[in-house]
DOGU-858684 format. One record per residue (C-alpha): z, x, y; residue number from 1; residue in one letter. Coordinates in Angstrom, 2 decimals, always signed. Example, Ala and Ser with C-alpha at 12.3 -4.5 7.8 and 13.67 -1.06 7.14 Angstrom:
! residues 2
- +7.80, +12.30, -4.50, 1, A
- +7.14, +13.67, -1.06, 2, S
END
This chain:
! residues 384
- -55.61, +14.05, -57.32, 1, X
- -58.57, +14.54, -55.15, 2, X
- -58.60, +17.78, -53.02, 3, X
- -60.04, +17.64, -49.63, 4, X
- -62.59, +20.34, -49.02, 5, X
- -62.70, +21.64, -45.45, 6, X
- -65.78, +23.53, -44.20, 7, X
- -65.35, +26.66, -42.20, 8, X
- -66.51, +24.75, -39.13, 9, X
- -63.97, +21.93, -39.62, 10, X
- -61.22, +24.45, -40.24, 11, X
- -62.16, +26.34, -37.03, 12, X
- -62.42, +23.13, -35.00, 13, X
- -59.00, +22.04, -36.28, 14, X
- -57.35, +25.26, -35.40, 15, X
- -58.69, +25.29, -31.91, 16, X
- -57.60, +21.64, -31.63, 17, X
- -54.06, +22.43, -32.67, 18, X
- -53.98, +25.29, -30.26, 19, X
- -55.02, +23.31, -27.45, 20, X
- -52.54, +20.41, -28.32, 21, X
- -49.75, +22.79, -28.69, 22, X
- -50.57, +24.35, -25.28, 23, X
- -50.85, +20.93, -23.51, 24, X
- -47.44, +20.08, -25.24, 25, X
- -45.69, +23.21, -24.10, 26, X
- -47.04, +22.55, -20.52, 27, X
- -45.72, +18.97, -20.57, 28, X
- -42.35, +20.21, -22.07, 29, X
- -42.08, +22.84, -19.22, 30, X
- -42.95, +20.21, -16.62, 31, X
- -40.41, +17.68, -17.84, 32, X
- -37.75, +20.43, -18.13, 33, X
- -38.34, +21.58, -14.49, 34, X
- -38.11, +17.90, -13.35, 35, X
- -34.70, +17.50, -15.35, 36, X
- -33.52, +20.81, -13.78, 37, X
- -34.33, +19.45, -10.30, 38, X
- -32.61, +16.08, -11.13, 39, X
- -29.55, +17.95, -12.31, 40, X
- -29.57, +20.08, -9.11, 41, X
- -29.83, +16.88, -6.97, 42, X
- -26.97, +15.26, -8.97, 43, X
- -24.80, +18.25, -8.37, 44, X
- -25.61, +18.46, -4.74, 45, X
- -25.03, +14.85, -4.19, 46, X
- -21.78, +15.05, -6.04, 47, X
- -20.48, +17.87, -3.85, 48, X
- -21.59, +16.27, -0.64, 49, X
- -19.85, +13.07, -1.63, 50, X
- -16.64, +14.89, -2.42, 51, X
- -16.82, +16.56, +1.04, 52, X
- -17.66, +13.10, +2.63, 53, X
- -14.70, +11.48, +0.87, 54, X
- -12.54, +14.43, +2.11, 55, X
- -13.74, +14.00, +5.67, 56, X
- -13.17, +10.18, +5.72, 57, X
- -9.52, +10.67, +4.23, 58, X
- -8.93, +13.26, +6.92, 59, X
- -10.07, +10.84, +9.56, 60, X
- -8.00, +7.98, +8.03, 61, X
- -4.92, +10.13, +7.96, 62, X
- -5.49, +11.25, +11.47, 63, X
- -5.53, +7.57, +12.64, 64, X
- -2.46, +6.74, +10.42, 65, X
- -0.75, +9.74, +12.06, 66, X
- -1.75, +8.33, +15.55, 67, X
- -0.12, +4.88, +14.51, 68, X
- +2.99, +6.91, +13.50, 69, X
- +3.14, +8.64, +16.83, 70, X
- +2.72, +5.36, +18.57, 71, X
- +5.51, +3.86, +16.37, 72, X
- +7.79, +6.68, +17.46, 73, X
- +7.19, +6.52, +21.12, 74, X
- +10.46, +5.93, +22.73, 75, X
- +9.18, +4.21, +25.81, 76, X
- +7.16, +1.75, +23.88, 77, X
- +10.25, +0.68, +21.86, 78, X
- +12.19, +0.37, +24.97, 79, X
- +9.61, -1.88, +26.53, 80, X
- +9.33, -4.10, +23.68, 81, X
- +13.06, -4.23, +22.99, 82, X
- +13.86, -5.09, +26.62, 83, X
- +10.94, -7.41, +26.96, 84, X
- +12.20, -9.40, +23.89, 85, X
- +15.23, -10.33, +25.71, 86, X
- +13.57, -11.01, +29.12, 87, X
- +11.71, -13.87, +30.24, 88, X
- +9.13, -14.75, +32.79, 89, X
- +7.59, -12.18, +35.06, 90, X
- +9.86, -9.29, +33.85, 91, X
- +8.71, -9.81, +30.23, 92, X
- +5.11, -9.85, +31.29, 93, X
- +5.59, -6.54, +33.16, 94, X
- +7.26, -5.00, +30.24, 95, X
- +4.78, -6.27, +27.81, 96, X
- +2.01, -4.81, +30.08, 97, X
- +3.81, -1.41, +30.30, 98, X
- +3.95, -1.36, +26.48, 99, X
- +0.29, -2.37, +26.04, 100, X
- -0.61, +0.38, +28.49, 101, X
- +1.50, +2.95, +26.47, 102, X
- -0.48, +2.00, +23.26, 103, X
- -3.75, +2.08, +25.05, 104, X
- -3.17, +5.51, +26.64, 105, X
- -2.47, +7.03, +23.24, 106, X
- -5.24, +5.18, +21.48, 107, X
- -7.91, +6.26, +24.02, 108, X
- -7.57, +9.81, +22.60, 109, X
- -9.65, +8.69, +19.64, 110, X
- -13.26, +7.63, +20.69, 111, X
- -13.80, +5.44, +17.53, 112, X
- -10.84, +3.04, +18.50, 113, X
- -12.45, +0.20, +20.33, 114, X
- -9.49, -2.03, +20.55, 115, X
- -5.67, -1.66, +20.44, 116, X
- -2.72, -3.80, +21.07, 117, X
- +0.40, -5.39, +19.76, 118, X
- +1.19, -8.60, +17.79, 119, X
- +4.55, -9.85, +19.01, 120, X
- +7.08, -11.45, +16.73, 121, X
- +6.14, -14.73, +18.37, 122, X
- +2.55, -14.03, +17.20, 123, X
- +1.39, -13.35, +20.87, 124, X
- -1.71, -11.03, +21.10, 125, X
- -1.49, -8.07, +23.71, 126, X
- -4.62, -6.18, +23.39, 127, X
- -7.16, -4.14, +25.45, 128, X
- -10.39, -2.63, +24.34, 129, X
- -13.89, -1.41, +25.26, 130, X
- -15.52, -4.41, +23.53, 131, X
- -13.00, -6.83, +25.29, 132, X
- -12.68, -9.08, +22.14, 133, X
- -10.86, -8.98, +18.90, 134, X
- -12.36, -8.85, +15.50, 135, X
- -9.94, -11.40, +14.30, 136, X
- -8.53, -14.79, +15.74, 137, X
- -4.98, -15.73, +16.58, 138, X
- -4.67, -17.49, +13.30, 139, X
- -5.75, -14.30, +11.48, 140, X
- -3.26, -12.18, +13.49, 141, X
- -0.27, -14.01, +11.65, 142, X
- -1.77, -12.74, +8.37, 143, X
- -2.21, -9.27, +9.75, 144, X
- +1.25, -9.32, +11.04, 145, X
- +2.59, -10.34, +7.51, 146, X
- +0.48, -7.52, +5.88, 147, X
- +2.24, -5.04, +8.01, 148, X
- +5.71, -6.47, +7.56, 149, X
- +5.21, -6.10, +3.73, 150, X
- +4.81, -2.47, +4.17, 151, X
- +8.21, -2.02, +5.94, 152, X
- +7.05, +0.43, +8.58, 153, X
- +4.21, +2.06, +6.66, 154, X
- +0.54, +2.13, +7.85, 155, X
- -1.76, -0.38, +6.29, 156, X
- -5.47, -1.16, +7.10, 157, X
- -7.84, -4.21, +6.55, 158, X
- -11.67, -4.23, +6.67, 159, X
- -12.96, -6.97, +8.94, 160, X
- -16.76, -7.68, +9.51, 161, X
- -18.13, -9.20, +12.72, 162, X
- -21.45, -9.43, +14.37, 163, X
- -21.17, -5.81, +15.58, 164, X
- -20.55, -4.43, +12.01, 165, X
- -17.43, -3.46, +9.99, 166, X
- -14.16, -2.87, +11.58, 167, X
- -11.04, -1.02, +10.18, 168, X
- -7.82, -2.55, +11.61, 169, X
- -4.91, -0.42, +11.07, 170, X
- -1.53, -2.00, +11.27, 171, X
- +2.06, -0.73, +11.48, 172, X
- +5.19, -2.55, +12.12, 173, X
- +6.98, -1.32, +15.21, 174, X
- +10.81, -0.88, +14.70, 175, X
- +13.66, +0.25, +16.94, 176, X
- +14.66, +3.73, +15.73, 177, X
- +17.51, +4.25, +18.30, 178, X
- +20.79, +4.12, +16.21, 179, X
- +18.81, +3.45, +13.08, 180, X
- +18.71, -0.19, +13.99, 181, X
- +15.13, -0.69, +12.50, 182, X
- +14.85, -3.86, +14.54, 183, X
- +11.39, -5.42, +14.29, 184, X
- +9.66, -5.10, +17.69, 185, X
- +6.19, -6.31, +16.78, 186, X
- +3.21, -5.16, +15.12, 187, X
- +0.74, -2.34, +16.26, 188, X
- -3.00, -2.74, +15.59, 189, X
- -5.72, -0.41, +16.17, 190, X
- -9.41, -1.55, +15.79, 191, X
- -11.66, +1.28, +14.46, 192, X
- -15.45, +0.79, +14.66, 193, X
- -16.72, +2.11, +11.18, 194, X
- -20.01, +3.20, +12.76, 195, X
- -18.35, +5.17, +15.49, 196, X
- -15.96, +6.65, +12.87, 197, X
- -18.85, +7.92, +10.67, 198, X
- -20.83, +9.23, +13.77, 199, X
- -17.57, +11.05, +14.93, 200, X
- -17.35, +12.90, +11.63, 201, X
- -21.10, +13.52, +11.51, 202, X
- -21.86, +11.94, +8.08, 203, X
- -24.77, +10.17, +9.36, 204, X
- -26.62, +13.28, +10.69, 205, X
- -25.77, +15.20, +7.44, 206, X
- -27.82, +12.87, +5.26, 207, X
- -30.37, +11.23, +7.51, 208, X
- -33.07, +13.59, +6.76, 209, X
- -33.25, +13.15, +3.02, 210, X
- -30.95, +10.40, +1.87, 211, X
- -29.13, +7.10, +2.83, 212, X
- -25.41, +6.70, +2.51, 213, X
- -23.14, +3.69, +1.99, 214, X
- -19.38, +3.33, +2.08, 215, X
- -17.78, +0.31, +0.58, 216, X
- -14.23, -0.83, -0.23, 217, X
- -14.01, -3.50, -2.91, 218, X
- -16.82, -5.89, -2.12, 219, X
- -16.96, -5.14, +1.58, 220, X
- -19.57, -2.71, +3.01, 221, X
- -17.95, -0.53, +5.43, 222, X
- -20.93, +1.49, +6.49, 223, X
- -24.62, +2.13, +5.54, 224, X
- -27.57, +3.47, +7.37, 225, X
- -29.97, +1.53, +5.18, 226, X
- -31.49, -1.34, +7.03, 227, X
- -31.36, -4.00, +4.21, 228, X
- -28.38, -3.00, +2.04, 229, X
- -25.65, -5.59, +1.99, 230, X
- -23.58, -4.07, -0.88, 231, X
- -23.71, -1.03, -3.20, 232, X
- -25.43, -2.22, -6.48, 233, X
- -24.29, -1.07, -9.80, 234, X
- -26.25, +2.10, -10.73, 235, X
- -27.90, +2.34, -14.04, 236, X
- -28.53, +5.92, -15.22, 237, X
- -28.32, +7.10, -11.62, 238, X
- -30.87, +4.78, -10.27, 239, X
- -30.56, +1.41, -8.33, 240, X
- -33.03, -1.10, -7.04, 241, X
- -33.01, -2.14, -3.48, 242, X
- -35.83, -4.74, -2.33, 243, X
- -37.69, -3.97, -5.59, 244, X
- -37.81, -0.22, -4.73, 245, X
- -36.34, +2.38, -7.06, 246, X
- -33.73, +4.82, -5.50, 247, X
- -31.95, +7.81, -7.12, 248, X
- -28.33, +7.21, -6.55, 249, X
- -24.99, +9.08, -6.99, 250, X
- -21.68, +7.26, -6.68, 251, X
- -18.14, +8.48, -6.23, 252, X
- -14.85, +6.41, -6.06, 253, X
- -12.04, +7.94, -4.20, 254, X
- -8.82, +7.82, -6.17, 255, X
- -6.61, +7.45, -3.27, 256, X
- -8.45, +4.97, -1.15, 257, X
- -10.52, +3.39, -3.90, 258, X
- -13.56, +3.51, -1.50, 259, X
- -16.96, +3.82, -3.08, 260, X
- -19.22, +6.32, -1.63, 261, X
- -23.01, +6.37, -2.55, 262, X
- -25.96, +8.65, -1.69, 263, X
- -29.30, +7.37, -2.43, 264, X
- -32.76, +8.42, -1.75, 265, X
- -36.23, +6.87, -2.80, 266, X
- -37.30, +8.11, -6.09, 267, X
- -41.06, +8.65, -4.92, 268, X
- -39.87, +10.71, -1.82, 269, X
- -37.15, +12.80, -3.61, 270, X
- -39.19, +13.40, -6.80, 271, X
- -42.60, +12.87, -5.18, 272, X
- -43.42, +16.43, -5.16, 273, X
- -42.43, +17.09, -8.83, 274, X
- -44.17, +13.89, -9.93, 275, X
- -47.39, +14.97, -8.07, 276, X
- -47.02, +18.48, -9.68, 277, X
- -46.47, +16.86, -13.16, 278, X
- -49.73, +14.74, -12.67, 279, X
- -51.57, +17.94, -11.52, 280, X
- -50.30, +19.86, -14.58, 281, X
- -51.37, +16.96, -16.94, 282, X
- -54.69, +16.94, -15.31, 283, X
- -55.13, +20.70, -15.54, 284, X
- -53.97, +20.93, -19.09, 285, X
- -56.27, +17.97, -20.04, 286, X
- -59.29, +19.92, -18.55, 287, X
- -58.11, +22.99, -20.51, 288, X
- -57.73, +20.85, -23.50, 289, X
- -61.25, +19.32, -23.14, 290, X
- -62.58, +22.79, -22.25, 291, X
- -61.16, +24.29, -25.45, 292, X
- -62.63, +21.58, -27.58, 293, X
- -66.05, +22.10, -26.11, 294, X
- -65.82, +25.85, -26.48, 295, X
- -64.60, +25.48, -30.08, 296, X
- -67.53, +23.14, -30.89, 297, X
- -70.14, +25.69, -29.37, 298, X
- -68.37, +28.66, -30.96, 299, X
- -68.11, +27.23, -34.39, 300, X
- -71.69, +26.08, -34.13, 301, X
- -72.80, +29.68, -33.27, 302, X
- -70.58, +31.03, -36.02, 303, X
- -71.42, +28.45, -38.86, 304, X
- -75.12, +28.13, -38.20, 305, X
- -76.12, +31.49, -39.33, 306, X
- -74.03, +31.00, -42.38, 307, X
- -75.68, +27.67, -43.14, 308, X
- -79.11, +29.28, -42.80, 309, X
- -78.04, +32.20, -45.28, 310, X
- -76.65, +29.45, -47.78, 311, X
- -80.17, +27.66, -47.47, 312, X
- -81.85, +30.98, -48.11, 313, X
- -79.67, +31.83, -51.21, 314, X
- -80.59, +28.25, -52.55, 315, X
- -84.32, +29.14, -52.11, 316, X
- -83.85, +32.44, -53.98, 317, X
- -81.95, +30.60, -56.63, 318, X
- -85.11, +28.60, -56.99, 319, X
- -87.16, +31.63, -57.34, 320, X
- -88.47, +32.35, -53.95, 321, X
- -87.82, +36.10, -53.27, 322, X
- -90.10, +36.50, -50.29, 323, X
- -88.44, +38.01, -47.25, 324, X
- -87.89, +36.29, -44.04, 325, X
- -87.26, +38.72, -41.25, 326, X
- -86.69, +36.14, -38.68, 327, X
- -83.73, +34.65, -40.60, 328, X
- -81.41, +36.35, -38.01, 329, X
- -82.49, +37.87, -34.70, 330, X
- -80.83, +41.29, -34.78, 331, X
- -81.64, +41.82, -31.13, 332, X
- -79.40, +38.86, -30.18, 333, X
- -76.89, +39.01, -32.91, 334, X
- -75.11, +42.10, -34.03, 335, X
- -72.07, +40.77, -35.78, 336, X
- -70.90, +40.73, -39.35, 337, X
- -72.96, +37.64, -40.18, 338, X
- -76.04, +39.39, -38.92, 339, X
- -75.20, +42.54, -40.97, 340, X
- -74.76, +40.28, -43.97, 341, X
- -78.12, +38.62, -43.49, 342, X
- -79.90, +42.00, -42.98, 343, X
- -78.27, +43.39, -46.18, 344, X
- -79.37, +40.23, -48.05, 345, X
- -82.99, +40.54, -46.71, 346, X
- -82.96, +44.12, -47.79, 347, X
- -81.69, +43.19, -51.22, 348, X
- -84.43, +40.60, -51.61, 349, X
- -87.08, +42.99, -50.49, 350, X
- -85.85, +45.51, -53.30, 351, X
- -85.60, +42.88, -55.78, 352, X
- -89.19, +41.63, -54.93, 353, X
- -90.44, +45.14, -55.09, 354, X
- -88.66, +45.76, -58.43, 355, X
- -90.10, +42.47, -59.72, 356, X
- -93.60, +43.52, -58.71, 357, X
- -93.18, +46.96, -60.28, 358, X
- -91.87, +45.51, -63.49, 359, X
- -94.86, +43.22, -63.69, 360, X
- -97.15, +46.10, -63.11, 361, X
- -95.35, +48.01, -65.88, 362, X
- -95.57, +45.11, -68.14, 363, X
- -99.23, +44.72, -67.37, 364, X
- -99.95, +48.45, -67.92, 365, X
- -97.99, +48.23, -71.23, 366, X
- -99.91, +45.30, -72.36, 367, X
- -103.24, +47.04, -71.39, 368, X
- -102.22, +50.31, -73.15, 369, X
- -101.40, +48.21, -76.30, 370, X
- -104.64, +46.39, -76.01, 371, X
- -106.52, +49.74, -75.72, 372, X
- -104.61, +51.23, -78.64, 373, X
- -105.35, +48.22, -80.80, 374, X
- -109.02, +48.27, -79.81, 375, X
- -109.22, +51.98, -80.76, 376, X
- -107.81, +51.28, -84.24, 377, X
- -110.24, +48.46, -84.79, 378, X
- -113.38, +50.19, -83.86, 379, X
- -113.55, +52.68, -86.73, 380, X
- -113.55, +49.70, -89.30, 381, X
- -116.51, +48.21, -87.84, 382, X
- -118.39, +51.64, -87.83, 383, X
- -118.17, +51.89, -91.67, 384, X
END
């Protein structure tokens, strides 16, 4: 199995690359974590606000239901309706007028009630309100009266939408309580403007600065401050699409009223700051990453280049060139371990070169001495 040989420069470059990559990953992880923490914080904040909104709406509904009970228990109203049921002509009209005035006087205590009145047993509408019109027709009033009669004196409401918006119509059957007769005297109705109800509680002001709110019952939208929303869409992973735009959304369904409450804000506005911060962090970490790579290339070159020159010099020595090269490393500019190694190597070469020269001189002197000695031995033979 072949083994990959890594040069020092490659190892150093790889090490710096890994350090830069790890630093960038850590930065991105921190950025994503901060974004998730902010998202969780927004979710918890929205849930708490929706719970408080649900509590406020339930309190308002309970107060209106209590108002219908108060009107139901009004003795004058019961007397007017009971006596008017057996009267005829002008007297009956006067009693019905007094009964309607009694209802109107009590209902006027609540500003969000725009219309109030009575549906008689004969399905005659007696009403008075600020709008001057009813949100339902005379044919629909029979259905409303039937709804109230099914509850046997308990309060019930129905959501009706008209051109002005959504209307909550509270209904309660009026019965004669004297001597516990419980005779049906008619049906009370109070028309509550949903927008006014929300304004009176202050829900619209509480969220207008950073989010939109929507309140829905079944498939009927009761209130929203969003311009184009017609119903609350199903949220997917806390996100909804409205007109092609992504919104961060938190929903809550009230267990008592089965109303759906939704708070939603444009993702770009809610998380825009963190998204911008994430992009900036990615940009800065990319710059750091590129900078580290460039520095590692430059540093590895400055580190490895003297080693390469020293290796080339050793190959020359291996070939038999023992001549010194003082300019191999500039000791004035470089005073690190590589420079010290090169200096020692040059000193070693200088000593080796000196020793080689001395040995050559000694060998030459020895050869010369041997030659002279041999010459001295040969000369006497020639003399004789």
